[in-house]
C-alpha positions as CSV (number, residue, x, y, z in Angstrom):
1,M,-102.9,205.8,-149.3
2,V,-102.6,209.5,-148.5
3,F,-104.3,209.3,-145.2
4,E,-103.3,206.4,-143.0
5,N,-103.5,207.5,-139.4
6,P,-106.7,206.2,-137.8
7,K,-107.4,209.4,-135.9
8,I,-107.1,211.4,-139.1
9,K,-109.5,209.1,-140.9
10,E,-111.9,209.5,-138.0
11,L,-111.5,213.3,-138.2
12,L,-112.1,213.4,-141.9
13,G,-115.3,211.4,-141.4
14,K,-116.5,213.9,-138.8
15,T,-115.7,216.9,-141.0
16,R,-117.0,215.6,-144.3
17,V,-120.3,217.3,-143.7
18,L,-118.4,220.7,-143.6
19,W,-117.0,220.0,-147.0
20,A,-120.5,219.1,-148.2
21,L,-121.9,222.3,-146.7
22,G,-119.1,224.3,-148.4
23,H,-119.9,222.6,-151.7
24,A,-123.5,223.8,-151.4
25,Q,-122.5,227.3,-150.4
26,S,-120.2,227.5,-153.5
27,V,-123.1,226.6,-155.8
28,L,-125.3,229.2,-154.2
29,A,-122.5,231.8,-154.5
30,W,-122.0,231.0,-158.2
31,D,-125.7,231.3,-158.8
32,S,-125.9,234.6,-157.0
33,E,-123.3,236.1,-159.4
34,T,-124.6,234.6,-162.6
35,Y,-128.3,233.6,-162.8
36,M,-130.1,234.5,-159.6
37,P,-133.0,237.1,-160.2
38,R,-132.2,240.5,-158.7
39,Q,-135.0,240.2,-156.0
40,G,-133.7,236.8,-155.0
41,V,-131.1,238.5,-152.8
42,V,-133.4,238.7,-149.7
43,D,-134.0,234.9,-149.4
44,R,-130.5,234.1,-150.5
45,S,-128.9,236.4,-147.9
46,M,-131.0,234.8,-145.1
47,A,-130.1,231.3,-146.3
48,L,-126.4,232.0,-146.5
49,A,-126.4,233.6,-143.1
50,E,-128.0,230.4,-141.6
51,L,-125.6,228.2,-143.5
52,A,-122.6,230.2,-142.3
53,A,-123.8,229.8,-138.7
54,L,-124.5,226.1,-139.2
55,Q,-121.0,225.6,-140.6
56,Q,-119.5,227.3,-137.5
57,R,-121.5,225.1,-135.2
58,L,-120.5,221.9,-137.0
59,L,-116.8,222.9,-137.0
60,L,-116.9,223.7,-133.2
61,R,-118.5,220.4,-132.2
62,E,-116.7,219.1,-129.1
63,E,-115.8,215.8,-130.8
64,V,-114.1,217.7,-133.7
65,V,-112.3,220.2,-131.5
66,K,-111.1,217.6,-129.1
67,L,-109.8,215.3,-131.9
68,V,-107.9,218.2,-133.6
69,E,-106.4,219.2,-130.2
70,E,-105.1,215.6,-129.7
71,L,-103.7,215.5,-133.2
72,V,-101.8,218.9,-133.0
73,D,-99.0,217.2,-131.0
74,E,-99.3,213.8,-132.8
75,E,-95.9,212.8,-134.2
76,D,-96.9,209.9,-136.4
77,L,-98.4,212.0,-139.2
78,N,-97.4,212.4,-142.8
79,D,-97.3,215.8,-144.5
80,Y,-100.9,215.5,-145.8
81,E,-102.2,214.6,-142.4
82,K,-100.3,217.4,-140.8
83,G,-101.8,219.7,-143.4
84,V,-105.3,218.6,-142.4
85,V,-104.6,219.3,-138.8
86,R,-103.1,222.7,-139.5
87,V,-105.9,223.8,-141.7
88,L,-108.7,222.7,-139.3
89,N,-106.8,224.0,-136.2
90,R,-106.6,227.4,-137.9
91,R,-110.3,227.4,-138.8
92,I,-111.3,226.4,-135.3
93,R,-109.1,229.2,-133.8
94,I,-110.9,231.8,-136.0
95,M,-114.4,230.4,-135.6
96,K,-114.0,230.0,-131.8
97,A,-113.2,233.7,-131.6
98,L,-116.1,234.9,-133.7
99,P,-119.5,235.2,-132.1
100,P,-122.2,233.3,-134.2
101,K,-124.2,236.5,-134.5
102,L,-121.2,238.3,-136.1
103,V,-120.7,235.4,-138.6
104,M,-124.4,235.5,-139.6
105,E,-124.4,239.3,-139.8
106,M,-121.4,239.4,-142.1
107,A,-122.8,236.6,-144.4
108,K,-126.2,238.4,-144.6
109,T,-124.7,241.9,-145.1
110,T,-122.3,240.9,-147.8
111,E,-125.0,239.0,-149.7
112,E,-127.3,242.0,-149.6
113,A,-124.5,244.5,-150.4
114,R,-123.4,243.0,-153.7
115,P,-126.5,243.9,-155.7
116,Y,-126.3,247.5,-154.3
117,W,-122.6,247.7,-155.2
118,K,-123.5,246.7,-158.7
119,E,-126.3,249.2,-159.0
120,A,-124.2,251.9,-157.4
121,R,-121.4,251.3,-159.9
122,D,-123.7,251.1,-162.9
123,K,-125.5,254.4,-161.9
124,N,-122.4,256.1,-160.4
125,K,-124.3,256.6,-157.1
126,F,-121.9,255.9,-154.2
127,E,-124.7,256.7,-151.7
128,L,-126.5,253.5,-152.7
129,F,-123.5,251.4,-151.4
130,Q,-122.2,253.7,-148.7
131,P,-124.3,252.3,-145.8
132,Y,-123.3,248.8,-146.6
133,L,-119.6,249.7,-146.8
134,D,-119.8,251.4,-143.5
135,K,-121.4,248.3,-142.0
136,I,-118.8,246.0,-143.6
137,I,-115.9,248.1,-142.3
138,D,-117.4,248.0,-138.8
139,L,-118.0,244.2,-138.9
140,S,-114.4,243.7,-140.2
141,R,-113.0,245.7,-137.3
142,Q,-115.1,243.7,-134.9
143,A,-113.9,240.5,-136.4
144,A,-110.2,241.6,-136.2
145,E,-110.6,242.3,-132.5
146,Y,-112.3,239.0,-131.8
147,I,-109.7,237.0,-133.7
148,G,-106.8,238.9,-132.1
149,Y,-103.4,239.9,-133.3
150,E,-99.9,240.6,-132.0
151,E,-98.9,243.9,-133.8
152,H,-101.8,245.5,-135.7
153,P,-105.6,244.7,-136.2
154,Y,-105.0,244.6,-140.0
155,D,-102.8,241.5,-139.4
156,A,-106.0,239.5,-138.5
157,A,-107.6,240.6,-141.8
158,L,-104.5,239.7,-143.8
159,D,-104.0,236.3,-142.1
160,Y,-107.6,235.4,-142.9
161,Y,-106.7,235.4,-146.6
162,E,-103.0,234.7,-146.6
163,E,-101.8,232.5,-143.8
164,G,-98.9,234.1,-141.9
165,L,-99.1,237.5,-143.7
166,R,-98.6,240.6,-141.6
167,K,-99.0,244.3,-142.2
168,R,-95.3,244.9,-141.5
169,R,-94.4,242.4,-144.3
170,V,-96.8,244.1,-146.8
171,E,-95.2,247.5,-146.0
172,E,-91.7,246.1,-146.6
173,M,-92.9,244.6,-149.9
174,F,-94.3,247.9,-151.2
175,K,-91.3,249.8,-149.8
176,Y,-89.2,247.7,-152.2
177,L,-91.6,247.8,-155.1
178,E,-92.9,251.3,-155.3
179,P,-89.7,253.3,-156.1
180,R,-88.5,250.6,-158.6
181,I,-91.9,250.5,-160.3
182,R,-92.0,254.3,-160.5
183,R,-88.6,254.3,-162.1
184,I,-89.5,251.7,-164.7
185,L,-92.8,253.5,-165.4
186,E,-91.1,256.8,-165.9
187,K,-88.5,255.3,-168.2
188,V,-91.1,253.4,-170.3
189,L,-93.2,256.5,-170.7
190,S,-90.3,258.8,-171.5
191,E,-88.8,256.5,-174.1
192,G,-92.1,255.5,-175.7
193,R,-91.1,251.9,-176.4
194,Y,-94.5,250.7,-175.4
195,P,-97.6,252.8,-176.5
196,Q,-99.9,254.3,-173.9
197,T,-102.9,253.8,-176.1
198,H,-103.8,251.7,-179.2
199,E,-106.6,252.2,-181.7
200,L,-107.9,248.6,-181.1
201,E,-109.1,249.8,-177.7
202,T,-111.9,251.6,-179.5
203,V,-112.8,248.9,-182.0
204,E,-116.1,247.2,-181.4
205,Y,-116.7,243.5,-181.5
206,R,-119.7,241.1,-181.6
207,K,-120.2,239.2,-178.4
208,T,-120.8,235.9,-180.3
209,D,-117.4,236.3,-182.0
210,M,-115.5,236.9,-178.7
211,E,-117.3,234.0,-177.1
212,R,-115.9,231.7,-179.9
213,V,-112.4,233.2,-179.3
214,N,-112.6,232.7,-175.6
215,I,-113.8,229.1,-175.9
216,T,-111.1,228.3,-178.5
217,I,-108.3,229.8,-176.3
218,L,-109.5,227.9,-173.3
219,Q,-109.5,224.7,-175.3
220,N,-106.0,225.3,-176.4
221,L,-104.8,226.1,-172.9
222,G,-106.3,222.8,-171.7
223,Y,-109.5,223.9,-169.9
224,P,-111.7,220.7,-169.7
225,F,-115.3,221.8,-170.4
226,D,-116.6,218.5,-169.0
227,R,-115.2,219.7,-165.7
228,G,-115.8,223.4,-166.0
229,R,-118.0,226.2,-167.4
230,L,-117.6,229.6,-168.8
231,D,-120.3,232.1,-167.9
232,V,-120.8,235.9,-167.7
233,S,-120.9,238.0,-164.5
234,A,-120.5,241.7,-163.6
235,H,-117.0,240.9,-162.2
236,P,-115.1,237.9,-163.6
237,F,-114.3,235.2,-161.1
238,T,-113.5,231.5,-160.5
239,I,-115.2,229.2,-158.1
240,G,-114.0,225.8,-157.3
241,I,-117.2,223.8,-156.4
242,G,-115.4,220.5,-156.5
243,L,-112.2,219.0,-158.0
244,D,-114.2,218.1,-161.1
245,D,-116.5,221.2,-161.1
246,V,-114.6,224.5,-161.4
247,R,-116.5,227.4,-163.0
248,I,-115.2,230.7,-164.5
249,T,-116.8,233.8,-165.8
250,T,-115.9,236.7,-168.0
251,R,-117.6,239.9,-169.1
252,Y,-118.2,241.4,-172.6
253,E,-118.2,245.1,-172.9
254,G,-118.5,245.4,-176.7
255,K,-115.1,247.0,-177.4
256,D,-111.4,246.7,-176.5
257,F,-111.5,242.9,-176.8
258,K,-108.3,242.3,-174.8
259,R,-110.3,243.0,-171.7
260,T,-112.5,239.9,-172.0
261,L,-109.7,237.9,-173.5
262,Y,-107.3,238.4,-170.7
263,S,-109.9,238.2,-167.9
264,T,-110.8,234.7,-169.4
265,I,-107.1,233.7,-169.5
266,H,-106.7,235.0,-165.9
267,E,-109.6,233.0,-164.6
268,F,-108.3,229.9,-166.4
269,G,-105.1,230.1,-164.3
270,H,-107.2,230.0,-161.1
271,A,-109.3,227.1,-162.5
272,L,-106.3,225.1,-163.5
273,Y,-105.0,225.2,-160.0
274,D,-108.2,223.7,-158.6
275,L,-108.5,221.2,-161.4
276,Q,-105.0,219.9,-160.8
277,I,-105.2,219.3,-157.1
278,D,-104.5,215.6,-156.3
279,K,-107.8,213.8,-156.3
280,A,-106.7,211.8,-153.3
281,L,-107.4,215.0,-151.3
282,R,-111.1,215.2,-152.5
283,A,-113.6,216.3,-149.9
284,T,-110.9,217.0,-147.3
285,P,-109.9,220.4,-145.7
286,I,-106.8,220.6,-147.9
287,A,-108.6,220.1,-151.3
288,N,-108.1,223.8,-152.1
289,G,-105.2,226.2,-152.9
290,A,-102.5,227.0,-150.4
291,S,-103.5,230.6,-150.2
292,L,-105.1,233.4,-152.2
293,G,-101.6,234.8,-153.0
294,I,-100.5,231.5,-154.5
295,H,-103.8,231.2,-156.3
296,E,-103.3,234.6,-157.8
297,S,-99.8,233.7,-158.9
298,Q,-101.3,231.1,-161.2
299,S,-103.8,233.4,-162.8
300,R,-101.2,236.1,-163.3
301,F,-98.7,233.6,-164.7
302,W,-101.1,232.6,-167.4
303,E,-102.5,236.0,-168.0
304,N,-99.2,237.9,-168.2
305,I,-96.1,235.7,-168.3
306,V,-97.7,233.4,-170.9
307,G,-100.6,235.4,-172.4
308,R,-98.8,238.7,-173.0
309,S,-95.6,237.1,-174.3
310,R,-94.6,237.5,-178.0
311,A,-94.7,233.7,-178.4
312,F,-98.3,233.6,-177.3
313,V,-99.4,236.6,-179.4
314,E,-97.9,234.9,-182.5
315,A,-99.7,231.7,-181.8
316,L,-102.9,233.5,-181.0
317,Y,-102.9,235.6,-184.1
318,P,-104.5,233.0,-186.5
319,I,-107.3,232.3,-184.0
320,L,-108.1,236.0,-183.7
321,K,-107.9,236.4,-187.5
322,D,-110.4,233.6,-188.1
323,N,-113.0,234.9,-185.7
324,L,-112.6,238.7,-185.6
325,D,-113.0,240.3,-189.1
326,F,-111.1,243.5,-188.1
327,I,-107.9,241.7,-187.1
328,S,-106.8,241.3,-190.7
329,G,-105.9,245.0,-190.7
330,Y,-103.3,244.5,-188.0
331,S,-100.0,242.6,-187.7
332,V,-98.7,240.4,-184.9
333,E,-96.5,243.3,-183.8
334,D,-99.6,245.5,-183.6
335,L,-101.4,243.0,-181.4
336,Y,-98.3,242.6,-179.2
337,Y,-98.2,246.3,-178.4
338,Y,-102.0,246.5,-178.1
339,F,-101.9,243.8,-175.4
340,N,-98.9,245.4,-173.7
341,T,-99.8,249.1,-173.6
342,V,-98.3,250.9,-170.5
343,K,-100.0,253.9,-169.0
344,P,-101.3,255.2,-165.7
345,S,-105.0,254.1,-165.7
346,L,-107.9,254.3,-163.3
347,I,-109.2,250.7,-163.4
348,R,-107.3,248.0,-161.7
349,V,-108.4,245.0,-163.7
350,E,-107.4,246.9,-166.9
351,A,-104.0,248.0,-165.5
352,D,-100.8,246.9,-167.2
353,E,-98.1,244.9,-165.6
354,V,-96.0,247.9,-164.7
355,T,-98.6,250.0,-162.9
356,Y,-100.9,247.2,-161.5
357,N,-99.3,247.0,-158.1
358,L,-99.7,250.7,-157.5
359,H,-103.4,250.1,-157.6
360,I,-103.0,247.5,-154.9
361,L,-100.8,249.8,-152.8
362,L,-103.7,252.3,-152.8
363,R,-106.2,249.8,-151.6
364,F,-103.8,248.5,-148.9
365,K,-103.3,252.0,-147.5
366,L,-107.1,252.6,-147.4
367,E,-107.8,249.2,-145.7
368,V,-105.3,249.8,-143.0
369,K,-107.0,253.1,-142.1
370,M,-110.5,251.5,-142.3
371,I,-109.5,248.7,-139.9
372,E,-107.9,251.2,-137.6
373,G,-111.2,253.1,-137.5
374,E,-109.8,256.3,-138.9
375,Y,-111.7,256.1,-142.3
376,K,-115.4,255.7,-142.8
377,A,-117.0,255.0,-146.3
378,T,-117.3,258.8,-147.1
379,D,-113.6,259.3,-146.3
380,V,-112.6,256.4,-148.5
381,A,-114.3,257.8,-151.6
382,E,-112.4,261.1,-151.6
383,I,-109.1,259.8,-150.3
384,W,-109.2,257.2,-153.1
385,N,-109.1,260.0,-155.6
386,E,-106.3,261.8,-153.9
387,E,-104.1,258.8,-153.6
388,M,-104.7,257.7,-157.2
389,E,-103.5,261.2,-158.2
390,R,-100.4,260.9,-156.1
391,L,-99.5,257.4,-157.2
392,L,-100.4,257.6,-160.9
393,G,-101.0,261.2,-161.7
394,I,-104.6,260.8,-162.7
395,R,-107.9,261.5,-160.8
396,P,-111.2,259.6,-161.2
397,K,-114.0,261.7,-162.4
398,T,-116.7,259.3,-161.2
399,Y,-117.2,256.9,-158.3
400,S,-117.5,254.1,-160.8
401,E,-113.9,254.5,-162.0
402,G,-112.8,255.1,-158.4
403,V,-114.0,253.6,-155.2
404,L,-116.9,251.6,-156.7
405,Q,-114.8,249.7,-159.3
406,D,-114.0,246.6,-157.3
407,I,-116.5,244.0,-156.0
408,H,-114.3,242.9,-153.1
409,W,-115.4,245.2,-150.3
410,S,-119.1,244.4,-151.0
411,M,-118.0,240.8,-150.3
412,G,-116.4,241.7,-147.0
413,S,-113.0,240.9,-148.4
414,I,-110.9,243.5,-146.5
415,G,-107.4,242.1,-146.3
416,Y,-107.7,240.4,-149.7
417,F,-106.1,243.0,-152.0
418,P,-102.4,242.5,-151.0
419,T,-102.7,238.9,-152.2
420,Y,-102.8,240.3,-155.8
421,T,-99.4,241.8,-155.5
422,I,-98.1,238.6,-153.9
423,G,-99.5,236.7,-156.9
424,N,-97.6,239.0,-159.3
425,L,-94.4,238.5,-157.4
426,V,-94.7,234.7,-157.2
427,S,-95.7,234.5,-160.9
428,A,-92.4,236.1,-161.8
429,Q,-90.5,233.9,-159.4
430,I,-92.1,230.8,-161.1
431,Y,-91.1,232.3,-164.5
432,H,-87.5,232.6,-163.3
433,Y,-87.4,228.9,-162.4
434,I,-89.5,227.4,-165.1
435,T,-87.3,228.9,-167.9
436,K,-84.3,227.3,-166.2
437,E,-85.9,223.9,-165.6
438,L,-87.9,223.4,-168.8
439,E,-85.9,223.0,-172.0
440,D,-88.0,225.1,-174.3
441,F,-90.6,227.1,-172.3
442,H,-91.2,229.7,-175.0
443,G,-91.3,227.1,-177.7
444,S,-94.1,225.3,-175.9
445,I,-96.1,228.5,-176.0
446,S,-95.3,229.1,-179.7
447,S,-96.7,225.7,-180.6
448,M,-99.7,226.0,-178.2
449,N,-98.5,222.8,-176.5
450,F,-99.1,223.6,-172.9
451,D,-98.9,220.0,-171.5
452,V,-95.4,220.4,-170.2
453,I,-96.2,223.8,-168.6
454,R,-99.4,222.5,-166.9
455,E,-97.4,219.5,-165.6
456,Y,-94.7,221.6,-164.2
457,L,-97.2,223.7,-162.3
458,R,-99.0,220.6,-161.2
459,E,-95.9,219.2,-159.6
460,K,-94.6,222.4,-158.1
461,I,-97.8,224.0,-156.9
462,H,-101.2,222.5,-157.7
463,K,-101.2,218.8,-156.6
464,W,-100.4,219.7,-153.0
465,G,-103.6,221.7,-152.4
466,A,-103.3,223.3,-149.0
467,T,-101.0,220.6,-147.6
468,Y,-98.3,223.2,-146.9
469,P,-98.7,226.9,-145.9
470,P,-97.7,229.3,-148.7
471,A,-94.2,230.2,-147.5
472,E,-93.3,226.5,-147.0
473,L,-94.7,225.5,-150.4
474,L,-92.5,228.1,-152.1
475,R,-89.4,226.9,-150.2
476,R,-90.1,223.3,-151.0
477,S,-90.7,224.0,-154.7
478,F,-88.2,226.7,-155.4
479,G,-85.7,226.6,-152.5
480,E,-86.6,230.1,-151.2
481,P,-89.5,232.2,-149.9
482,M,-91.2,234.9,-152.0
483,N,-88.6,237.2,-153.5
484,P,-89.8,240.5,-155.1
485,K,-86.5,240.9,-157.1
486,Y,-87.7,238.5,-159.8
487,F,-90.7,240.6,-160.5
488,I,-88.6,243.7,-161.0
489,E,-86.1,241.8,-163.1
490,Y,-89.0,240.5,-165.3
491,L,-90.3,244.1,-165.8
492,E,-86.9,245.4,-166.6
493,A,-86.1,242.6,-169.1
494,K,-89.5,243.0,-170.9
495,Y,-90.0,246.8,-170.9
496,L,-86.5,248.3,-170.6
497,A,-84.2,245.9,-172.4
């Protein structure tokens, strides 16, 4: 048995309703992004606000809080039981600090904001979303002050998404990365080993053809369609509703097929994490990922380390040739360079491995100023353009390719973006160790036999759920904390060697 302590069993019984409520909220969130009618947002935002408040009340029941407080100092607990106490104690600390009115207001505002973000992006009218962004910034600042922090208010926002992360640590991370990435980028562009553009970026495809490709790739990777779905949304995402119900989405834009292909592979990485959590943790507070950064490492591992490798492109070629009639005019080598173009670009989700983290650096800098109260929504739109020009030498011509391109702020997710860079760094760290510990990592990819890779990730990362905080999970699995040097080594080996 994973859970043996009688008090832990009692606690899990008292908090099972919280899991059930989260389960229901996940279904509603998935529906909001996929099938809900546009006008349904009014009722949905009210319902989600009430459910968020209810969840807070249920978590802060005296019987739950008292039991967690007793268990914090309990010595007779195994690692899974300690994980339950840690996760619940952390949630209680945050929810105790936040006034119920603020919790409801954030849930209601973000549910209302998303359709306006989408319309603003589609019509290139920032003014449609601006009032919501101002309100979300204000609510996020209030939340940071209520939750508290030791060094900087942005620490509270970061810690909400990545346990233990601090602004100072993110600054150190980017101080190491930025000059090295710039050097690699300059060298790649000057030497021209990887193209900046490819004619396949303009070739149109039929949606039905790409749907077949995506489904075939997911089947080969090991996505179980009896435990998951593939749907369409404005912004691709993964949602873990339960350990046997994990849903992903992609989007089809009609040309440049690598966009939908790699967003699908990316979301598969997220889904696999949730699907491989030990089922003994079902319906408990630790039946989810260790953190968003660790979660992102799984999606970036499959999207980039596996999906953009030569071995994968070679194995993928016959599938593409069978389903896309225009592929016959291109070689495997053509596809490899199409999938691995390197250039300064405006859209984060389309950015290459070399430049991607500079997009995150931009958002990190803006969020810090937003939380400090220095920037309002109108400031963010213009400063975004200036910072993009400084970092990558290109300037957005529209709001849609600038400040409106990401869904995250409409969801209230300020403090989320740095987890993407953490994911990139950890994915390269995993690559460093998996190639040492598995006999024929690249051979497994070439043969489309991913069983051994999935099992490796299950043992090292997935099965533990949130039993350990992210830093401890990495130390246990790889003997060291997150180390950015592996990411730079990976880029140098692939793009400069």
